[in-house]
C-alpha positions as CSV (number, residue, x, y, z in Angstrom):
1,M,-10.9,13.3,-19.4
2,K,-11.5,10.7,-17.2
3,I,-9.9,7.7,-15.4
4,L,-10.2,5.1,-14.2
5,V,-8.4,2.9,-11.5
6,V,-8.6,-0.4,-11.0
7,N,-7.4,-2.1,-8.0
8,C,-7.3,-6.1,-8.0
9,G,-7.3,-8.0,-5.0
10,S,-7.4,-11.7,-4.8
11,S,-11.1,-11.6,-3.6
12,S,-12.3,-8.1,-4.2
13,L,-11.8,-4.7,-6.8
14,K,-11.6,-1.2,-5.6
15,Y,-12.4,1.2,-7.9
16,Q,-12.4,5.2,-8.6
17,L,-13.5,6.9,-11.9
18,I,-11.6,10.7,-11.7
19,D,-12.0,14.1,-13.8
20,M,-8.5,14.6,-14.4
21,E,-9.4,18.0,-15.4
22,D,-9.6,19.4,-12.0
23,E,-8.8,15.9,-9.8
24,T,-12.2,15.2,-8.4
25,V,-13.4,11.8,-7.9
26,M,-17.1,11.0,-9.4
27,A,-18.1,8.1,-8.0
28,K,-15.7,5.0,-6.0
29,G,-16.9,1.5,-4.8
30,L,-16.1,-1.5,-3.8
31,V,-16.7,-5.5,-5.2
32,D,-16.5,-7.6,-1.9
33,R,-15.8,-11.7,-1.0
34,I,-16.1,-12.1,-5.1
35,G,-16.2,-15.3,-5.8
36,I,-16.6,-16.6,-2.5
37,G,-20.2,-16.3,-1.3
38,D,-22.2,-13.5,0.1
39,S,-20.7,-10.9,-2.2
40,L,-20.8,-6.8,-2.2
41,L,-21.2,-4.2,-5.0
42,S,-20.2,-0.4,-3.4
43,H,-20.7,1.3,-5.4
44,S,-20.4,5.9,-4.1
45,P,-21.1,8.3,-6.5
46,S,-20.5,12.2,-6.0
47,G,-23.7,13.2,-5.3
48,K,-26.0,11.0,-4.6
49,E,-26.9,7.5,-2.6
50,K,-24.7,4.9,-2.3
51,Y,-26.0,2.0,-4.2
52,E,-25.3,-1.5,-3.4
53,V,-26.2,-5.4,-4.4
54,K,-25.5,-7.9,-2.6
55,T,-25.2,-11.0,-4.5
56,D,-22.8,-14.5,-5.2
57,I,-20.4,-12.5,-7.6
58,E,-18.0,-15.7,-9.2
59,N,-15.5,-13.9,-10.9
60,H,-13.6,-10.9,-12.0
61,D,-14.8,-10.7,-14.9
62,I,-18.9,-10.5,-13.6
63,A,-17.7,-7.9,-11.3
64,I,-16.3,-5.1,-13.0
65,K,-19.4,-5.6,-15.7
66,M,-21.1,-4.9,-12.7
67,V,-18.8,-1.8,-11.5
68,F,-19.3,-1.0,-15.1
69,E,-23.2,-0.8,-15.5
70,A,-23.3,1.1,-12.2
71,L,-21.2,4.1,-13.4
72,V,-23.6,4.2,-16.0
73,D,-27.0,3.4,-13.8
74,K,-29.8,6.3,-15.3
75,D,-30.4,6.1,-11.7
76,H,-26.5,6.5,-9.7
77,G,-24.6,6.7,-12.6
78,V,-22.1,9.0,-13.3
79,V,-21.4,9.2,-16.9
80,A,-23.9,9.0,-19.7
81,D,-21.5,5.6,-21.7
82,L,-18.7,4.3,-21.1
83,S,-16.9,5.7,-23.9
84,E,-16.5,8.6,-21.9
85,I,-13.4,6.4,-19.6
86,K,-11.0,7.0,-22.3
87,G,-8.2,5.3,-20.0
88,V,-7.9,2.9,-17.5
89,G,-4.7,3.2,-14.4
90,H,-4.0,-0.3,-12.7
91,R,-2.5,-0.6,-9.4
92,Y,0.3,-3.5,-9.8
93,V,2.2,-4.3,-5.7
94,N,5.6,-5.5,-7.3
95,G,6.8,-5.7,-10.7
96,G,10.6,-6.4,-10.4
97,A,13.3,-4.7,-12.1
98,L,11.4,-5.4,-15.6
99,F,9.2,-1.9,-14.3
100,P,10.9,0.8,-12.9
101,H,8.3,3.5,-14.5
102,S,4.7,3.0,-15.1
103,V,3.6,1.5,-18.3
104,L,0.9,1.3,-21.4
105,I,-0.4,-2.3,-21.4
106,D,-0.1,-4.5,-24.2
107,D,0.8,-8.2,-24.7
108,K,4.7,-8.2,-23.8
109,V,3.5,-5.9,-20.7
110,M,0.7,-8.5,-20.2
111,A,3.2,-11.5,-20.5
112,D,6.6,-10.5,-18.3
113,L,3.6,-9.0,-15.8
114,E,3.2,-13.1,-15.5
115,T,7.0,-13.6,-14.8
116,T,6.6,-11.7,-12.1
117,I,3.9,-13.3,-9.4
118,S,5.8,-14.6,-7.1
119,M,7.1,-11.2,-6.1
120,A,3.7,-10.5,-4.7
121,P,2.1,-13.6,-4.2
122,L,-1.0,-12.5,-2.6
123,H,-1.5,-9.8,-5.4
124,N,0.2,-10.0,-8.2
125,G,-1.6,-12.5,-9.6
126,A,-4.9,-10.6,-8.7
127,H,-4.1,-7.8,-10.8
128,I,-4.1,-9.9,-13.9
129,I,-6.7,-11.3,-13.7
130,G,-8.6,-7.8,-13.0
131,M,-6.7,-6.3,-16.8
132,R,-7.9,-8.8,-18.7
133,A,-11.2,-8.4,-17.0
134,C,-10.5,-4.8,-17.8
135,Q,-9.3,-5.1,-21.4
136,K,-12.4,-8.1,-22.5
137,L,-15.0,-5.7,-22.1
138,M,-13.1,-2.9,-22.6
139,P,-11.6,-3.1,-25.8
140,G,-9.0,-0.7,-27.4
141,V,-9.4,1.4,-23.8
142,P,-5.9,2.5,-23.5
143,M,-4.7,0.8,-19.7
144,V,-2.1,1.3,-17.8
145,S,0.6,-0.3,-15.0
146,V,1.1,1.6,-12.3
147,F,3.8,-0.2,-10.0
148,D,4.7,0.4,-5.9
149,T,8.0,-1.0,-7.0
150,S,8.4,1.5,-9.1
151,F,9.5,4.5,-6.9
152,H,11.8,1.9,-5.4
153,L,14.1,1.5,-7.8
154,T,16.1,4.1,-6.8
155,M,17.8,2.4,-3.7
156,P,21.3,2.4,-4.2
157,P,22.5,-1.8,-4.5
158,K,23.9,-1.3,-0.9
159,A,20.5,-0.7,0.5
160,Y,18.7,-3.4,-2.0
161,T,21.1,-6.4,-2.1
162,Y,20.9,-8.9,-0.3
163,G,23.9,-11.1,1.9
164,I,23.3,-14.9,-0.5
165,R,25.4,-16.1,-2.5
166,Y,25.9,-13.2,-5.9
167,E,25.3,-16.3,-8.5
168,E,22.1,-17.0,-6.9
169,A,20.9,-13.2,-6.9
170,E,21.2,-12.4,-9.8
171,R,20.1,-15.7,-11.5
172,L,16.5,-15.1,-9.9
173,K,16.7,-11.2,-9.6
174,I,16.0,-11.5,-5.8
175,R,16.8,-8.1,-4.2
176,R,14.7,-5.4,-1.8
177,Y,12.0,-4.5,-4.4
178,G,9.5,-2.9,-1.7
179,A,6.4,-2.0,-2.1
180,H,3.7,0.9,-1.5
181,G,5.7,3.1,-3.7
182,T,2.8,5.3,-5.2
183,S,2.3,5.6,-1.5
184,H,4.8,6.9,-0.2
185,K,5.4,9.0,-3.4
186,Y,2.7,11.1,-3.0
187,V,3.3,11.5,0.7
188,S,6.3,12.7,1.1
189,H,6.4,14.5,-2.4
190,R,3.2,16.7,-0.2
191,A,5.2,17.1,2.0
192,I,8.1,18.6,0.4
193,E,6.3,21.2,-0.8
194,L,4.1,21.9,2.9
195,M,7.7,22.5,4.2
196,G,9.0,24.3,1.3
197,K,12.4,22.2,0.7
198,P,12.9,20.1,-2.2
199,D,15.9,18.3,-0.8
200,A,14.1,17.5,2.3
201,K,15.3,14.2,4.5
202,I,12.0,12.6,5.0
203,V,10.7,9.7,7.0
204,T,7.7,8.0,5.3
205,C,5.3,5.6,7.3
206,H,2.9,3.8,5.2
207,L,0.6,1.8,8.3
208,G,-2.2,-0.4,7.9
209,N,-3.3,-4.1,7.2
210,G,0.1,-4.0,5.4
211,S,3.1,-1.5,6.6
212,S,6.3,0.2,5.2
213,I,8.8,2.7,6.0
214,S,10.9,4.3,3.1
215,A,13.5,6.6,3.5
216,V,13.3,9.7,1.2
217,D,16.3,12.0,0.2
218,G,15.0,14.8,-1.9
219,G,11.6,13.2,-3.2
220,K,14.3,10.1,-4.0
221,C,13.6,6.8,-1.8
222,V,16.7,5.2,-0.9
223,D,15.9,2.7,1.6
224,T,12.9,1.1,3.1
225,S,11.7,-2.5,5.1
226,M,9.9,-4.6,2.4
227,G,11.9,-6.7,0.3
228,L,11.4,-9.0,-2.0
229,T,8.0,-10.1,-0.8
230,P,5.8,-7.6,1.2
231,L,6.4,-10.0,3.8
232,A,9.4,-7.8,5.6
233,G,9.5,-5.0,7.8
234,V,7.2,-3.8,10.4
235,L,5.2,-5.9,11.6
236,M,1.5,-6.1,10.7
237,G,-2.2,-7.9,10.4
238,T,-0.9,-10.9,8.6
239,R,2.7,-10.6,8.4
240,C,5.9,-11.3,10.4
241,G,7.4,-8.5,9.1
242,D,11.2,-9.0,9.4
243,I,11.8,-12.6,11.2
244,D,15.6,-14.7,11.2
245,A,15.4,-17.3,8.0
246,S,16.7,-19.8,10.0
247,V,13.0,-19.6,12.2
248,V,11.1,-20.6,8.6
249,T,14.2,-24.0,8.7
250,H,13.1,-24.2,11.6
251,L,9.6,-24.6,12.1
252,L,9.8,-27.2,9.3
253,E,12.6,-29.3,10.9
254,N,10.0,-29.3,13.5
255,D,7.2,-30.1,11.6
256,A,5.4,-27.3,12.9
257,V,3.7,-25.9,9.5
258,K,4.1,-27.6,6.3
259,Q,6.8,-26.9,3.7
260,E,3.2,-25.7,1.6
261,D,1.7,-24.0,3.6
262,M,4.6,-21.2,4.9
263,N,3.7,-18.9,2.5
264,T,0.5,-19.0,4.2
265,F,1.3,-19.7,7.4
266,L,3.9,-16.6,7.0
267,N,1.2,-13.9,4.8
268,K,-1.6,-15.2,7.5
269,K,-1.2,-16.7,9.9
270,C,1.3,-14.2,12.0
271,G,1.6,-9.7,12.6
272,F,-0.4,-9.3,14.9
273,L,-3.0,-11.7,14.9
274,G,-0.3,-14.2,15.6
275,V,1.4,-12.8,18.2
276,S,-2.5,-11.1,20.4
277,G,-5.0,-14.3,19.0
278,V,-6.9,-11.4,19.2
279,S,-7.5,-10.3,16.2
280,S,-5.7,-9.2,12.9
281,D,-6.9,-4.8,13.0
282,M,-4.9,-3.0,15.0
283,R,-8.4,-1.4,16.8
284,E,-9.5,-4.8,17.8
285,V,-6.0,-5.1,19.1
286,E,-5.6,-2.1,21.0
287,A,-8.8,-2.2,22.3
288,A,-8.0,-6.1,24.2
289,A,-5.0,-5.1,25.3
290,A,-6.5,-1.5,27.7
291,D,-8.6,-4.8,28.7
292,G,-5.3,-5.8,30.1
293,N,-5.1,-8.8,27.6
294,E,-0.7,-9.1,27.6
295,R,-0.2,-10.6,24.2
296,A,-2.4,-7.3,22.4
297,Q,0.5,-5.5,24.7
298,R,2.8,-7.2,23.2
299,A,1.6,-7.0,20.1
300,L,1.4,-3.3,20.4
301,E,5.3,-2.8,21.6
302,I,6.6,-5.0,18.8
303,F,4.3,-2.9,16.2
304,Y,5.9,0.5,17.4
305,Y,9.6,0.1,18.5
306,G,9.1,-1.6,14.7
307,V,8.8,1.9,13.7
308,Q,11.1,3.2,16.0
309,K,14.3,1.9,14.6
310,Y,13.7,1.8,11.0
311,I,12.8,5.8,11.2
312,G,15.9,5.6,13.9
313,S,18.3,4.0,11.1
314,Y,16.6,5.7,8.4
315,A,17.5,9.3,9.8
316,V,21.5,7.4,9.8
317,A,21.0,6.0,6.0
318,M,20.1,9.7,5.0
319,G,22.3,11.4,7.4
320,G,19.7,13.3,9.1
321,L,15.5,14.0,9.3
322,D,13.6,16.9,8.5
323,A,10.0,15.4,8.7
324,I,8.3,12.1,10.0
325,V,4.7,11.6,7.6
326,F,2.1,9.1,8.7
327,T,-0.4,7.9,6.2
328,A,-2.9,4.9,5.9
329,G,-4.7,3.4,8.2
330,I,-3.5,3.2,10.9
331,G,-1.1,6.2,10.3
332,E,-4.0,8.5,9.8
333,N,-6.4,7.3,12.0
334,S,-4.7,5.7,14.8
335,I,-3.8,8.7,17.3
336,T,-2.3,7.0,20.3
337,A,-0.3,5.0,17.2
338,R,1.4,7.9,16.3
339,E,1.9,9.4,19.6
340,T,3.1,6.6,21.1
341,I,5.8,5.8,17.9
342,L,7.0,9.8,18.0
343,D,7.3,10.0,21.6
344,G,9.6,7.6,21.8
345,L,12.1,9.5,19.7
346,K,12.4,12.5,21.7
347,F,16.0,12.6,22.2
348,L,16.2,12.9,18.5
349,G,13.9,16.8,19.4
350,V,10.6,15.1,18.6
351,E,7.9,17.2,20.3
352,V,4.4,15.7,19.6
353,D,1.8,18.8,19.6
354,K,-1.2,16.7,21.2
355,E,-3.6,18.3,20.6
356,A,-3.1,18.6,16.6
357,N,-2.1,15.1,17.1
358,N,-5.7,14.5,18.8
359,C,-7.6,13.6,14.3
360,R,-7.7,11.5,11.6
361,G,-8.1,11.1,8.4
362,V,-6.7,14.6,7.6
363,E,-3.9,16.4,6.6
364,R,-1.7,17.9,9.5
365,E,1.5,18.8,11.5
366,I,1.7,17.8,13.8
367,T,4.7,18.7,16.2
368,T,4.4,21.9,18.0
369,A,6.8,24.6,16.7
370,A,9.6,24.3,18.7
371,S,10.0,20.7,17.6
372,K,13.7,19.8,15.5
373,I,12.1,17.3,13.2
374,K,8.5,17.7,12.1
375,A,6.0,15.3,11.9
376,F,2.8,14.6,9.9
377,L,0.0,13.4,9.3
378,I,-1.3,13.2,5.0
379,P,-3.5,10.6,3.5
380,T,-2.6,9.0,0.9
381,N,-4.6,8.9,-2.4
382,E,-2.9,5.9,-4.0
383,E,-5.7,6.4,-6.4
384,L,-4.8,9.8,-7.8
385,A,-1.3,9.2,-8.7
386,I,-2.0,6.4,-10.5
387,A,-4.6,8.2,-12.5
388,R,-2.3,11.1,-12.7
389,D,0.4,8.4,-14.6
390,T,-2.2,7.1,-16.8
391,L,-2.8,10.5,-18.1
392,A,0.2,11.2,-18.1
393,L,1.1,8.2,-20.3
394,I,-2.6,8.3,-22.8
395,K,-1.1,11.9,-23.6
396,K,2.3,10.7,-24.7
């Protein structure tokens, strides 16, 4: 069975077509700058040359249509007809407590999803747009929504409850939901397989432009760094991470940021970009720091320190620690970040194997045989995880 996986952003669309018989990727690609101008479709079919189209793409309906046309094209397509695609799996960042599991999409689900847009304002609305575009162009094809938050709903109340007045928290469903759950689930379960230890206590570090850390005990999440929205946790590309809530009121009272601009300010103008003044891209910040830029150096120190603090606190939360997993853009590709973070955990008995750690994007244990806690680099595969959930629900 062939499953299409779709991940819509506000101005982008990532996709993979996966043959679930052997879980091979038949094609993958990206549509970028949707509705902005100078848009680009980049389509990579397995065994064929990459195909690109540069043109203005006004909306997601047009983007989806172009993806479908690429998939069936006689030269760079991978299926003869769209009818070969038996299901579509959609990534959804924050489904709140409404969706503890992946679900088949119907009218009620769509209506419920509309109520969750404010929980991930940079993502959820775009996901819904992508779902509607696919429904319009593929009527009758089963579609599934897979939630980044579902994996985190096993957290106990002491981990997800905020210290605000109970009545407001209950009425507005204010609690810690987390994000990147599909990734945390995939890499933690893979680490369990590698260790052959079903009851392993693992800290998973999904480090990228958006970063989150999770405590996974015996395959279940017991705590995570992101909160009501993906703004909380460690320093990120453009997100501030954990701050005193009074910082917001202080900025407002001093006319530093207008109320209507606050969400954009905290989500898009802070983090690595805001602290370093250089870039939201870790690679550019690392290069500037190496050249002596003190603000860039400070940004990196904040990031490393934040990850180390979360790992340490989660070891306490779980009453022990068997493994640390690095994944996502920074986690998979920054040799320096992994080594620096692990070097700060020597007191726990962590011993980095620098030769093993000198790699990017491959599955590998990166600690020595003598290390009391194992550390792994495990490339995430959220698309495959989404495809597996989609297949399981369609078969039901």
